[in-house]
C-alpha positions as CSV (number, residue, x, y, z in Angstrom):
1,M,10.2,16.1,1.1
2,S,7.2,18.4,1.7
3,F,4.9,19.6,-1.1
4,K,4.2,23.3,-1.4
5,G,2.4,25.4,-3.9
6,N,-0.6,24.7,-6.1
7,R,-1.6,21.1,-6.7
8,S,-4.1,19.7,-9.2
9,G,-6.2,16.8,-8.0
10,V,-6.7,13.4,-9.7
11,S,-9.4,11.4,-7.9
12,R,-12.1,8.8,-8.3
13,T,-15.5,9.3,-6.6
14,V,-16.3,6.1,-4.7
15,S,-18.4,5.0,-1.9
16,S,-15.9,4.0,0.7
17,G,-16.9,1.6,3.5
18,I,-16.3,-1.5,5.5
19,V,-16.1,-4.8,3.7
20,S,-15.8,-8.2,5.5
21,I,-14.0,-11.3,4.1
22,S,-17.4,-13.0,4.1
23,S,-18.9,-10.5,1.6
24,G,-17.7,-12.4,-1.5
25,E,-14.9,-10.0,-2.2
26,L,-12.5,-12.9,-2.8
27,H,-13.4,-14.8,-5.9
28,T,-10.5,-17.1,-6.9
29,L,-7.0,-18.1,-5.8
30,T,-5.5,-15.9,-8.5
31,T,-7.6,-12.8,-8.3
32,C,-7.9,-11.0,-5.0
33,N,-10.8,-8.5,-5.2
34,C,-9.7,-6.2,-2.4
35,E,-8.8,-2.6,-2.9
36,I,-7.6,-1.6,0.6
37,A,-7.3,-3.5,3.9
38,V,-6.7,-2.2,7.4
39,L,-5.5,-4.2,10.4
40,P,-3.4,-3.7,13.6
41,V,0.3,-3.7,12.8
42,E,1.0,-6.3,15.4
43,L,-1.4,-8.7,13.6
44,L,0.3,-8.1,10.3
45,F,3.7,-8.9,11.8
46,E,2.3,-12.0,13.6
47,L,0.6,-13.5,10.5
48,Q,3.2,-12.6,7.9
49,I,6.4,-13.7,9.6
50,P,8.1,-14.8,6.4
51,Y,7.9,-11.2,5.1
52,F,8.4,-9.3,8.4
53,Q,11.3,-10.9,10.3
54,K,11.8,-9.7,13.9
55,N,15.2,-9.5,15.5
56,D,15.3,-7.7,18.8
57,N,14.0,-4.2,18.0
58,T,14.5,-4.5,14.2
59,I,12.0,-5.8,11.6
60,T,13.5,-6.7,8.2
61,V,11.1,-6.7,5.3
62,H,11.5,-9.6,2.8
63,N,9.9,-9.1,-0.5
64,Q,12.0,-10.9,-3.1
65,L,9.5,-13.7,-3.5
66,G,6.2,-12.2,-2.8
67,G,5.4,-9.9,0.1
68,Y,4.9,-6.2,0.3
69,S,6.5,-2.8,-0.6
70,V,6.7,-1.0,2.8
71,F,6.7,2.8,2.5
72,C,7.5,4.4,5.8
73,D,10.0,6.7,7.7
74,G,12.1,3.8,9.1
75,K,10.4,3.4,12.4
76,V,7.1,1.9,13.6
77,E,5.4,1.4,17.0
78,A,3.8,-1.9,17.6
79,G,2.2,-2.3,21.0
80,T,4.8,-1.0,23.6
81,E,7.8,-1.5,21.3
82,T,9.3,0.7,18.7
83,Y,11.0,-1.1,15.8
84,T,13.5,0.0,13.2
85,I,12.4,-1.1,9.7
86,R,15.0,-2.5,7.3
87,N,14.5,-2.8,3.5
88,Y,11.8,-0.2,3.4
89,I,11.1,2.6,0.8
90,E,11.1,6.2,1.9
91,R,7.7,7.8,1.5
92,S,9.3,10.7,-0.4
93,N,11.8,9.9,-3.2
94,Q,13.8,11.8,-5.8
95,L,14.0,10.1,-9.1
96,K,17.1,10.9,-11.2
97,G,16.2,9.4,-14.6
98,H,13.9,7.3,-16.7
99,A,15.2,4.0,-15.2
100,D,14.4,5.3,-11.7
101,Y,11.0,6.4,-12.8
102,K,10.1,3.1,-14.5
103,D,11.3,1.0,-11.5
104,Y,9.4,3.2,-9.0
105,R,6.2,2.8,-11.1
106,E,6.7,-1.0,-11.2
107,T,7.3,-1.0,-7.5
108,L,4.0,0.6,-6.9
109,L,2.1,-1.8,-9.3
110,T,3.7,-5.2,-8.6
111,S,3.4,-5.6,-4.9
112,P,0.8,-4.5,-2.3
113,I,1.8,-1.2,-0.6
114,V,2.0,-1.1,3.2
115,L,1.6,2.2,5.0
116,F,1.6,2.8,8.8
117,T,-0.7,5.2,10.6
118,K,-1.9,5.8,14.1
119,A,-5.5,6.0,15.3
120,R,-7.3,6.2,18.7
121,K,-10.7,5.1,20.0
122,T,-13.2,8.0,20.1
123,N,-15.4,6.4,22.8
124,Q,-12.8,5.9,25.5
125,E,-12.0,8.3,28.4
126,S,-8.2,8.0,28.0
127,P,-7.7,6.8,24.4
128,R,-4.2,5.6,23.4
129,D,-2.7,5.8,19.9
130,K,-2.6,2.4,18.2
131,T,-0.6,1.7,15.0
132,F,-2.4,0.2,12.1
133,A,-1.1,-1.2,8.8
134,V,-2.9,-0.1,5.7
135,I,-2.5,-2.5,2.8
136,V,-3.2,-0.9,-0.6
137,N,-3.7,-3.5,-3.3
138,T,-2.2,-1.7,-6.3
139,R,-2.8,-4.9,-8.4
140,H,-6.5,-4.4,-8.1
141,P,-7.8,-2.9,-11.4
142,N,-9.4,0.1,-9.7
143,I,-6.5,1.0,-7.6
144,R,-4.0,0.3,-10.4
145,A,-6.0,2.5,-12.7
146,E,-5.8,5.4,-10.2
147,I,-2.1,5.0,-9.8
148,E,-1.5,4.9,-13.5
149,K,-3.8,7.8,-14.1
150,G,-2.0,10.0,-11.6
151,M,1.4,9.2,-13.0
152,N,0.3,9.5,-16.6
153,S,-1.5,12.8,-15.9
154,A,1.6,14.2,-14.2
155,I,4.1,13.2,-16.9
156,T,1.9,14.4,-19.8
157,S,1.4,17.8,-18.3
158,V,5.1,18.7,-18.4
159,W,7.6,18.8,-21.2
160,G,11.1,18.1,-20.1
161,E,10.5,19.9,-16.8
162,S,10.9,18.9,-13.2
163,Y,7.7,17.8,-11.4
164,S,6.5,16.1,-8.3
165,L,3.5,13.8,-7.6
166,Q,1.9,12.8,-4.3
167,F,-0.5,9.9,-3.8
168,D,-2.8,10.6,-0.9
169,F,-4.8,7.8,0.7
170,Q,-6.2,9.8,3.7
171,R,-9.8,10.2,2.6
172,A,-10.7,6.5,2.3
173,I,-8.8,5.6,5.5
174,K,-10.3,8.4,7.6
175,Q,-13.8,7.5,6.4
176,F,-13.1,3.9,7.4
177,F,-11.8,4.7,10.9
178,S,-14.8,6.9,11.6
179,T,-17.2,4.0,11.0
180,V,-15.3,1.8,13.6
181,N,-15.1,4.6,16.2
182,Y,-11.5,5.6,15.6
183,D,-10.0,8.9,14.8
184,T,-6.8,9.5,12.9
185,D,-4.8,12.6,11.7
186,G,-3.8,10.6,8.6
187,E,-0.1,10.9,9.2
188,G,1.8,8.3,7.1
189,L,-1.0,7.9,4.5
190,S,0.8,9.4,1.5
191,I,3.7,8.7,-0.7
192,S,5.4,11.0,-3.2
193,F,8.2,11.4,-5.7
194,E,10.0,14.2,-7.4
195,F,11.4,14.0,-10.9
196,K,14.3,16.4,-11.5
197,A,15.0,17.4,-15.1
198,D,18.3,18.8,-16.2
199,A,17.2,22.4,-16.5
200,L,18.9,25.5,-15.2
201,F,15.7,27.5,-14.8
202,D,12.5,25.5,-14.2
203,I,9.9,28.3,-13.8
204,S,6.9,25.9,-13.7
205,Y,8.4,23.9,-10.9
206,M,9.6,26.9,-8.9
207,F,6.1,28.4,-8.8
208,G,4.4,25.0,-8.0
209,F,2.7,24.6,-11.4
210,S,4.1,21.2,-12.0
211,K,3.4,19.8,-8.5
212,R,0.6,17.3,-8.5
213,K,-1.5,15.5,-6.0
214,A,-3.5,12.3,-6.8
215,E,-6.1,11.2,-4.3
216,V,-6.6,7.5,-4.2
217,N,-9.9,6.1,-3.0
218,G,-11.1,2.6,-2.6
219,R,-13.3,0.2,-0.6
220,V,-11.7,-0.8,2.7
221,L,-11.6,-4.4,4.0
222,N,-11.7,-4.6,7.8
223,L,-9.2,-7.2,9.0
224,F,-9.6,-6.5,12.7
225,S,-9.9,-9.8,14.5
226,A,-10.3,-10.9,18.1
227,N,-10.1,-14.7,18.2
228,E,-8.0,-17.5,16.7
229,E,-10.6,-18.7,14.3
230,K,-10.9,-15.4,12.7
231,R,-7.2,-14.8,12.6
232,K,-6.9,-18.0,10.5
233,K,-9.1,-16.4,7.9
234,V,-7.1,-13.2,8.0
235,K,-3.9,-15.1,7.5
236,M,-5.4,-17.0,4.6
237,F,-6.3,-13.7,3.0
238,L,-2.9,-12.1,3.6
239,D,-1.1,-15.2,2.3
240,K,-3.0,-14.9,-0.9
241,I,-2.6,-11.1,-1.4
242,S,1.2,-11.4,-0.8
243,E,1.8,-14.1,-3.4
244,P,4.6,-13.5,-5.9
245,Y,3.7,-12.8,-9.5
246,I,4.7,-14.2,-12.9
247,R,6.4,-11.8,-15.2
248,R,6.3,-13.3,-18.7
249,S,8.4,-10.7,-20.5
250,S,11.3,-8.5,-19.7
251,M,13.5,-5.8,-21.3
252,P,17.1,-7.1,-21.8
253,D,18.5,-3.6,-22.3
254,R,16.9,-2.2,-19.1
255,K,19.2,-0.5,-16.6
256,M,18.7,-1.5,-13.0
257,S,18.1,1.1,-10.3
258,L,17.2,1.4,-6.6
259,F,13.6,0.3,-7.2
260,S,14.2,-2.5,-9.7
261,M,11.6,-5.3,-9.3
262,G,11.2,-6.7,-12.8
263,S,8.7,-6.2,-15.7
264,I,5.0,-5.5,-15.4
265,D,4.3,-5.9,-19.1
266,E,1.9,-8.9,-18.5
267,E,-1.3,-9.2,-16.5
268,V,-0.5,-8.7,-12.8
269,F,-3.1,-11.1,-11.6
270,N,-1.1,-14.1,-13.0
271,S,0.1,-15.5,-9.8
272,V,2.1,-18.5,-8.7
273,P,1.9,-20.2,-5.3
274,C,4.6,-19.1,-2.8
275,N,6.5,-21.4,-0.5
276,M,3.9,-21.3,2.3
277,G,2.1,-24.5,1.2
278,P,-1.2,-25.1,-0.6
279,R,-4.2,-23.0,0.2
280,T,-7.9,-23.5,-0.2
281,S,-10.3,-20.8,-1.4
282,L,-11.8,-18.7,1.4
283,L,-15.2,-19.1,-0.2
284,E,-14.9,-22.8,0.2
285,S,-14.2,-22.5,3.9
286,T,-16.7,-23.9,6.4
287,H,-15.6,-21.5,9.1
288,P,-18.1,-18.8,10.2
289,A,-17.6,-15.4,8.4
290,I,-15.4,-12.8,9.9
291,A,-17.6,-10.1,11.4
292,E,-16.7,-6.4,11.2
293,E,-15.6,-5.7,14.7
294,S,-13.5,-3.1,16.4
295,T,-10.1,-3.9,17.9
296,S,-9.5,-3.1,21.5
């Protein structure tokens, strides 16, 4: 679904930049202080096999016990291969009622979001497009606040009317790529939904007055890595950010819908170990720090 007409912006002014794993951004096993992370898509698939299962030219996303909410158009290029993605969420959705809205909101806030975008080296004679995975940690307080602010602002500005909301991550990611000598058009770096009310004539929606755009900014963690030692650190980070979460309360009368994932009434940083074995804190590791380096 494309967005047309006037849009009102909801954004947070931040200083976006590269952050390395060695910078002290990760404090404990239960709190991951990362807002956004970027890495080559092949590396994500390689290091997170339990959540991205390959079978020929198909990749099935597993996220029932931890993992990621993948928003895409159903296809992704990784190296020389093009894969069909199963168990993904369309980047544009139409919500048909309160249950859909609540579950969509919870989907955004209870699992890290994965988006796919392409970028190319700016300092090569014949640059080729390379696909990157952008992980948006919607459980981080800053990112969570921006998502909630965008949704709350949209819903409080309409009264029983249809409306649409687009979350745009392009600004932060474009700034990040420019610092590592990459260029991107930002395709794939937005998600949106449309809430249709039961109204015969919705003048505000028809003229674009109830169409909203929320720009989400954040500090970007560079997960590019070129050797095995650094990949181990990246995997440790990914294993931690993808852990499942405890939901201490639920609503017994809640109706299930397409996006149903459980309740988010409790603190989202309450995590439980997943079935990948015990992990040690990154800050306690004796390995050398991961440097911010460009991928080839």
